N, C-alpha and C positions, 0 to 999 in steps of 0.2 A: 538525551542521555541514553547510553546503551543499557540493555537489560541486565548484564552482569554488574554494571555499576549501580543500577537501581537496587538489585538484590543485596549487593554488598552493603549499601547504605542502610537498607532496612534491617539486615542481619546485625549490623553494628549497634542497633538500638537495643538489642536484647541482652540482658545481663542477669547475674544472680544477686539475690538480696543478702548474701552472707559476707559482703565486703570483699569477695575474691576477685573483683575486677570484671571487665566486660567480657562477654563471650557471645559467639554467634549461635543461632538456633541449631546449627550443625554440631556445635561443641556441647550443647546441653544434653546430658545423659538422663534418660528417664529413670525414676525411682520405682523399682518393682514393688507392686503391692500384693504380692502373694502369687502362688501358682494358680493358674486358671486352666481349666480343662479345654482341650482343643475340640470344640464342638461348633458346628456351623448351624445355620437356620433350617434344620430339618423338619421340626414339628411346628407347623404354622396353624393359626386359628382356623376353625372351620368356616366355610362360606356362609352357612346359616347359623342363627343363634338368637339369643334374646335381644330385645331392643338395645340400641346403643346407650351406654351410660353417659353421664355428664362429662366424664373425663376423656371420652373418646369421640372422635368425629369420623373414624373409619375403622373397619375391621373386616376380616375375611381372608380366605385362602387365595393364593395366587393361582392362576391357570397353569396347567401343565404345558411343558414345551418351551418355556421361556429361557432366554440366555441370561446368565448372571455375570455381571461385570464386577471385578474386584481387583484391587491393587495389593492388599495386605497379604502377609504370610500366614494368616490364621493363627497367630500366636500372640495374644495380647500380653503386654507386660505392665501397663500402667495406664493412668488417665491424668488429665490436667489438674484435677482437684488435689492431687498429692504432690505436685511439683512446686519448686520454689523459683521458677523462672520469672523474670521481670522484663518489661519493655518500658523504657524511659522511667525507670524506678517504680513502675506500677506492677504489682504482683498479678500475674496472669490468672492465678487460681481465684483471685478476688474480683477480677475485672468483668465488666460487661463485654462479652465478645461472642463472635460467631465461630464455631468450628465448622469446617466445610471440607468436602472432597469433590474433586473434579472428575468427570467421566467423559471420555472421548468417544463420540458416536461416529463411526466411519461411513455411515449410510443412513437413509431415513429409517426412523424407528418409532415404536410405540412403547412408552414407559408405563409399566403396570404398578410399580412400587419399588420399595427399597427396604433393606434390612440393616439394622444398626446393632452393634454390640456395645453395651454400656459398661464403663468401669465404675461409674457411680450413679445411683438412682435415689430419689427421695424414699423415705421410709414408708410414707402413707401409701396404702395399696391402691387407692383410687385417685392418686395425684396424677394430673395430666402430664404427659411427656410429649413435647412438641418437636416436629421436624418438618422440612419442606423440600420441594424440588424447585430449583431456581434457574433462570436463564443466565447466559454468559454476559459479562460486562467487559468488552474490549479484547477478548481473546488473548489475555496475557497468561492464562493458565491458573490464576488464583483469585481473580475478582469476579464476583457474581452480582447480579442486579437484585438487591434486596427489596426495593419498593414495589415490585410487581412480580410476585412469585408465580410459577406455573401451578403450584399447589402447595398448601400447608394444611396440616392437621395434627391431631393428637391421638395417642393411645394411652391406656391406663397403665400405671406403673406395675400393677400386679399381673399384667398380660405378658411381661417379660419372662422368658424361661429362666431356668436355674443358672444358666451361664451368661445371662444379661442380654441375649438377643431379643430384639423386638422388630417385627415386620410391619411396615405401613403399606397397606394396599390402597391405591388411589381409587376413589369411587368411580371415576371415569378415567381410562388411560389418557395420557398426554402424548399427542403425536408431535414428533420433531421432524419437520419436513426435509431438512437438509443436514448433511454431516456437520458436526460441530460439537460444542461443549455444553454440558449441563452440570449442575451442582446439586448435591444433597447437603443441606446445612441446617443448623439450629442455633438458637441464641441462648447463651448462658448468662444468667443474671448475677453471677458471682458465687459466693460460698453457698453450698447446699444444692446448687442447680445440677441437673443431670450433666454428666461428662462422658464423652465417648472414650472407649478403650483404643489404645494404639499399640502397634507392634514396636519392636526395638531394632528393626533391621534397616540400616541406611541404604541408599541406592547402591553404593559400593563401599567396601572398607577403605579404599584409597581416598574417596571424597571426605569421609569422616575424619581421617587423619589429617587431611589438608584443610579441614574446616570450611569446605565450599561444595556442598552437595547439591544445591538447588539451582545452580546457574543454568544447566541444560534444561530446556523446556520440558522434556519428557521425564525428568528424573524424579521430581516431587509432585505429589498430587493433593496433599492436604495443606490447609492454610488456616491461619487465624485472621479474623477481621475485628478490629476494635472500632465499632461504629461511632462512638462518641469522641474519638480522638481525631478530629477534623483539622485541628491546627496544633502544632507542637514545635518546640525549639530543639534542634539537634545540630551539633557542630557550630553553635553560635548563631544559627540562622533560623528564621521563621519558615516552617514548612507547612504545606497545605495538603489535605487529603479529603477530597470531596465526599467519598463514601466511607471515610474512616481509614485508619492505617491498616494495611493488609500486608502480611508477610507469610512466606511459605514455611512449611514445617517438614522436616526431613523424614519423619517417620509416618507410616501409613495408618490412618484410622481404619478400624474394622467396620467398613460400610460397603454394602453391595447394592448394585442397581439391577433390577429385573426388567428386561426389555424383550420385545419382539421386533426383529428387523423386518422391515416391510419390503425391501428390494435388495437384490444382490448387488455387489459391486459390479458395475457394467463391464462386460468383456470387451466392448468396443466403444470407449469414450469418445467424445467429440474431438478431443485433441490427442493425437498420437505422437509420441516422441520419435524423432528422426535420428537414426544412427549416424555417428560421425562427430566431428568437432562441435563443441557446445559453446554458447556465449558465456561471458563473465558478467560483471554487474552493470555494464553499460554497453550499448550497441547501436549501430547506425546502418541502415540499409542504403545501398547505392550501387548502380551498375557501373563499376569502375572500368571494366574491360569492354563495355559497349556491345555486349552480345544479347541483350534483351532481358536477362534475368538478374535479379538483385543479389549482389554480393553483400557481405556483412563485415563491418569494421568493429572490432570489440576491444574492450579495455585490455591493455598490456603494453603496446598494442599487438593484436593479431588480425590478420586479414584472411577471411574465409571466402574463397571463390566458390560461387554457385554454378553448377552445371545441371540445370533442369531439376533441381531439388536435392542434388547430392553435393555436399560441401567438402572442400579440400583446403587445408591450411597452407596458404601460399605466402606466409610471412617472409620466409627465406627467399623464395623464387622472385618475389616482387621487389626485392632489395630493401624492404621495410626493416628487416632485422638488422641490416648493416648500418642504418641511420641511428643516431643517438637520440631517439625519441621515446617518450613514455606516456602512457595514459590512454584516453578515449578520443573519439573523433566525431566530427560532423562533416558531411559532404556538401560541396558547393563548387560551382564553376566560376571562380573569381576572375579569370581572364577571358571568359567567353570563347574558349577555343573548342568547346564541345567535349572536352575530357574532364571528368570529375576530379576535383582536388579535395584535399581533406585537411581540416584544421585539427591538430592533435593537442589536447589540453590535459593537464595533469593536476590532480587535487593534492598538491604538495607545494611547500614553499622552497623545496630544495632543488627543483628542476624547472626549466622554462617550458613554455608552450611552443609549438612549431607549426608552420604552414608548409604543407607538402604539395607540390604541383604534380598532377597526374599527366602521363604522357600518352595516354590512349593505347599504349602497347602493354600495359600492365605494370609499369614501373613508376617510381616517384623520385622527385628531387626536393631536397630541403631548400626552400627559398625564403626562409624566415628573415634572414638578415637583409637580403636584397629587397624584400617587400617593406622593410622598415618597421616590422612588428617586433616590439621588445617587451617581453613579459617581465618588466622591471618596474618597481615602484618604491617609494621612500616613506609613505605615510604610515604604514603598519609594518612592524618587524617583531617577530616573536622573540621574547627575551632569551638571550643566550645563543641565538642563531644569527649568523651573518648573511644568510642567503637573502637576496632581494626579491625573490619571485613571489607572485601571488598564487595561492592554491585555487585553481579554477575548477569549479564544480560543474559548470555547464557552459556551453557556447552555442551560438546560433547565427546563421546567415540571414540577412535581410537587406533590401535596398532602401535605405532610409530616405534618400533624396530623389528616388525614382529616376536616376540617371542611366540606368541600364547595367550598372555594376554592383555586385553584391558587397555590402559592408559587413562588419563582423562585430558581434557583442560577446565579451568575455564576462561571465558571471563568477565573481570571486567570493571565497567563503570565509573561513574563520581561523584564527590562531586559538586552538583549543586550550593551550596552557594558560592563556590570559583572558580568554573570552572576548577578544577584540576582533573586529571585522575588517576585511580588505575592501577597498573601493573597486567597483566594476570598471572595466575599460571598454571604450568604444573606438573602433577603427573604421575610418572612411576610406573606401576604395577610390583612388584617383584615376583609375582607368588605364594606367600605364604600367600596371604591375606593382605599384607601391601603395602604401596606406599611410594616412595621417591620423593622429589621435584626435578624437572628438570628445574625450572625457571632459565634462564640465562645460561643453559648448553645445549650442543649438538646442538647448533645453534638457540635455542629459545632466545628471547629478555630477558634481565635482568631487574630487578627492578630498576636499576640505570640509564637505558637509558631513553630518552624522552618518556613519556607515552602517550598512545592513548586511546580514549574512545571507548571501545569494545562494540558492539551491538550484534554480532553473531559469531558463530564458526561452520564451515561446512566442514567436512572431505570428501575427495574423492581421489580415485586413478586416477587422471586426465589423466595420460599418460599410464595407464594400464600396468605398469611394475611390479606390485605385491606389491608395498609399498604405504602407504596411505599419501597423502598430505593434506594440511589444508588451507582453505580460512577463514581469520578473517576479519570481516567487522567492520568499524569504523564510528562513528558519528562525528559531529562538523567540517565538511568539511575537514576531515583528510584522508590521504592515507590509503587504505586497505592493509593488509599483506597477502602474499601467501607463506606459508612454503612448499617448494618443498623437498620431502623426497629423500635423496641420497642413500637409501638402506642399509646403514651401521649403522643405529641407530641415524643418525644425519640429520638435516634439514638445508636449506639455504633460506634466503628471495629472492624470485624471482618475486615479484609482478610487478616491473617496467619492467623487462626484458620480461615478458610474456604479459604485458598490462592488468593485473588484479588489479592494484592499483587504477584505476579510471582515469578520464581525468584531467590532470594538467592544471590549469588556473591561471593566474596572475591578481590580482586586486590591484593596488597601489604597495606596497612593500611586499605583502603577496601572498603565493601560496595556492591555494584552490583545493580540490577534491570534495567530496560529503558527505552528511549525509546518509551513507549506513546503512540500518537496516537489512533486511533479504536477503538471497541468495538462489538459487535453481539450482541444477545440473541436467542435462539430455541431451540426444542427440536430439537436436532440428531440425536438417536437415537431419537425416538418413544416416550420413556418418560413423557411429560407432565410433565417438569421442565424449567425454563429452564436452558439452557447458554449459553456466551458465547465469542465469538471476540475475542481481544485482539491487535490489530495492532501490531507493534513494528518500528521502524526499527533495524536492527542492522548496524553497519559490519563488514565482514570482519575488519578488524584487531582488533576487540573480540569476535570470534565466541565465544571461550571464556568470556567473563564478562558478556555482555549478552544480554538476553532476545530470542529470536526470536518470531515470531507464534505464539500459543498457541490451541489448541482445548480449552477447559475444559468438561468434562462434569460435571454436577451429580450427586453421589452421593445415595443415599437419606437420609443424615444431614445433607444441606445443604452439605457441603463439596464441593470441586471437584478434579478430577484432569485433568492435561494429557495429552490423547491424542496430542499431537505427540511426546511422549517427551523425552529430554534433547537432541534435535536435534544428535547428534554428527556427523551428515553433512548435506549440504545438502538433504535431503528428510526431513520428519518422518513419524512413523508414521500420522498422520491423512491423509497424502497431499499436504500443502502443501509446495511448493518454497520454498527460501530465496531471498528477494529482499531486498537490502540496505535498500530504502527503502519497505517496506510502510507504508501510511499509514491508510487508512480502509476497514474491511470493511462490507459490506452483505449481508444475508440476505434471500432471497425464494425462493419455489418457482416458478422461471421456466418449467419444463416441466410443472408442475402434476401431478407424479407422487406427491405426498404427502411428499416429502423436501425440506428447505430446501437451496437452492444458495447459493453464496458468490462474491461479487466483492470483490477487494481492489485498491485503487488503490496506485500507487507514485509517489512524488514524485521529482524530479530529471529532467533532460533525458534523453530516450530510454528511460526505464523504462516497461515496458508494464503495463497493467492485467491482473491475473490473474483468470481465471474458472474456477470449479470446480463440477461437478455433485455434488450431495449423494447419498451412497449410502444414507442413512437410518439409519446406525449410528454417526454421528459422523465418518466418514471421507469423503474427497472425491476426485474424479477431475478432474485438470487438463484443460481443453479451451479453449485459446486459438485453436485452428485454426478450428473451425466457428462459434464465437461471434463472433470478430473484433471485439471492442470497440476502436474506433479512438482510444484515449486513451492517450497517454504523458504522463509528468510530471503525473499526475493527483493529485487531492487529495480533496475531498469527493464524496460520492455519496448518492443517495436514490432510493427506489422509490415508484411509484404506478401505478395503471391509467390511464395518460394518455388513451387513446383509447376507454375504456369497452367494450373487447372481452373483458374478463374476466381477462386475464393481466397480471402486473406488468411495467411498463416501467422504464426506468432513466434517471436524469439524472446525468451525470458532467461533469467539467470540460471545457468546450468542446464537448459533444455531448449532444443529447437523443436517446434511443435507443428505438425501438419494438421490442418483443420479438415475434419471429415464431415462437418455439419452443414456445409453450404448446399442448399437445395433449390434456391430461386435462381432466376435469371440475373445477369450482371452486365456491367460495362466497365471497362478500364480506360482511363484517359491519361495520356502522357503529354504534358504541355511543353512546347519548345519555343523559347524566345528567339527574337531576331535582331533587327537593327536598333530597336529602342528599349527592349526588355532583356533582362539577363537570360542567357542561353538555357539555363536549367529550369526556367519557369518558376523559380522559387518565389513565393508570395502571391502567386496568381490565385484567384478564386474562380470556381467552376460551377455553373448552373446547368443541370441536366433536366430537361423537361420531357416527361413521358406520362401518358395516360392521365393527364390533368394534374399531375403532381410535379413538384420541383424538388430536386435533390441537390444539396449544396455541399461542395467539397473544396479543399484548398491544397496547395503544394507547400509543404513545410520545409523550413531550413533549420529545424531543430524542434523537438517536441517537449522540451523541458527536462531538467535533470540529466542533460548530456546524452539524450537518445534522439533517434531520428527514424520516422517511418519512411516507407518507400516514396520516391518522387512520383510514382504512378498512383493516381487517385482511383479508388475503387468505389463503385456504386452498386449496391444491391437493388434489384428491380422487382423482386417477388415474382408475380405471374405475368409481368409486362414483358413482351418479347421484342419490343422495338422502342426507339427513342425518337422523339419528334424534333428536338432542337437542343444544341449545346452552346452555351455562351461562356466565353473565357474573358475575364478581366485581367489583362497583363499589366504588371506593375511598370509604369512608364510608357505604355503603348496603348492604353485605353481598352475598350471592349471590342471583342471580335466574336461575331455570331456564326455558327456552323449549322446550316439548315439540314434537317434530316429528310426522310426517315433514315435512321441507322439501325441495323440489326443489333439485337442484344447478343451477349455472350461472345464479345470480341474486345480486343484492345485497339483503341484509336490514338494516333499521334496527331495532335492539333498544333499547327504552327501559327506564329504571329502574323504571317502574311495571308492567312486564310486557307492554306492548303492542308490536306489531310493524308494520312497513311494508315492502313489497317494491318494488324498482325502483331505478334509478340516481338519479332525481330525488328530492329531499327531500320529506317529507310536507307 
């Protein structure tokens, strides 16, 4: 469900208790409780003084030189205790609820305290007044993690100044190591409890008139959380809220955060935006013109030709614009002529998918009809729509039967109007330029089985036995599928046996898994076995029964274990933080130290892209400060050495990014098939042996969620300056060993017949 829909649903719960009908929080007008002087927190308690009283756990003046963060207009008009607003017919002034304010830290910081202006305080002078500093919960901008505060404490009521300001100095500053969100919050117990003062200024006058102020991520900063409202009926349906119902509040509470920033914003971040055309939400790298550098096919479609790191939009010149095609694409050489072809898929039911044959001269021809591929089905049809096409969210090339010709998997998605799902389609390459449908055959699910909402398709020879398996990710809290290849042209579902289906959870009478979007394969712990990162969108209200992002390490017996653990808190054991809208993961060794690093996009307004350095044991270290990927509301991503300097760069939604952090030695491998294996080498697994270590890579035919990394495999070698041996397992052609030594810091072309070629340019 999209953020705007969520906010609209929450806002619709808020009404007035005077019988005047429902109203959103944006419609609710504060009742002024008298003129209040415009005074800030100037006079703070002294650093030294008498012993702490029973009503206070902290006291003291803040150090000089701190920065004060605030959202309010410094003009309080009211507080919650005087309002008649209700949620689900529950008067907010009488409810147990948290009042909270979000603060956005754009770099590492040390928090010394916060100041709050109260609109209502208890009469007793030594009554304790509590508040706390809390970590984020999901990066949605309004949920905080109440069970484990960064700090909580109390001040005495009579310490507030005449205008209601009360400053809480933390006994020890709290250090926030990475840019992100923190919250100041307190819990009201109902009538008579302290209530924060708020101003009366909405984000914009226009949003107040329209009744929709808090849809943009940056617009509203204050929120209410009703911690006891974990289940409720709204719209005739039972709703769940793991941490209690939370909704944004359009006016700003008068709360200020006092911080010391520890580091400046880096002048030279790891990722530097490249000027020129930028990707849209899906992208695939492939050298369509055969000049040695990777070009980029992006949703639209648009074709961006790469000339040594400079991109030019050649959608018109290539003839692509003249073809009646729409959507995204994945590269593959389906006819083994040495020229990359592209399958164009469209996530809509109003237009078909297309197969375009590349001619090696930079042009394309639409061969969909001649190939026998028909994006037409009759099982699912959205009501009121006569179009027979399936909305394809992802596609991937793989040689299912190892006959040397690439087959095609179409991952089809959903009819949003009805919540029904389209069956996926499997196409077998006959080797003569035509395809035969294998849906429902050879172990693949049929169109008559219960359908699932496919988001991604990611092939891999996970057990390195020479045949290609397939991980299919599903949305709508559904189980993922893993088709294990049996080596005889058939597959079998093995997701539950191998622990690749997701975490099974029961809520009421229903079994749930996750909203899986993208996946990424790679050896995360250096044991020469393929592991996988599974990115899940997981709403905080479903935290207890929906999958969070998983880091699945492969065991010696071929099963997988989740290193993130049960994710009982917003930080998993593998080091990944909980973001509500994790979407597409990408693995590459960006610093070339020999360990794969991880980037994960996050969809929805304002959600940042997470970057993690790999530790080489399956765990990761968050670093969004020095890397500074300038992408929020991201989706697809893909990697390639764009500028041919040896390190992997990154294409993300709205940004082409040059990697400036590659410091170690490296090796690039371009696999080329021959008589028995597909020419593009897709599906091959590569073992690079150097200095007593084995580095494992693969050639992908689609990375999940409709994206594709370069067909050139990149290996970071750290301080190793040579490679002893490379072994390639070609799909359909067995294993070929290439004996070294090979110098590091070069690209090698490895052929099925055992020959080699060195250099960025093709032989």
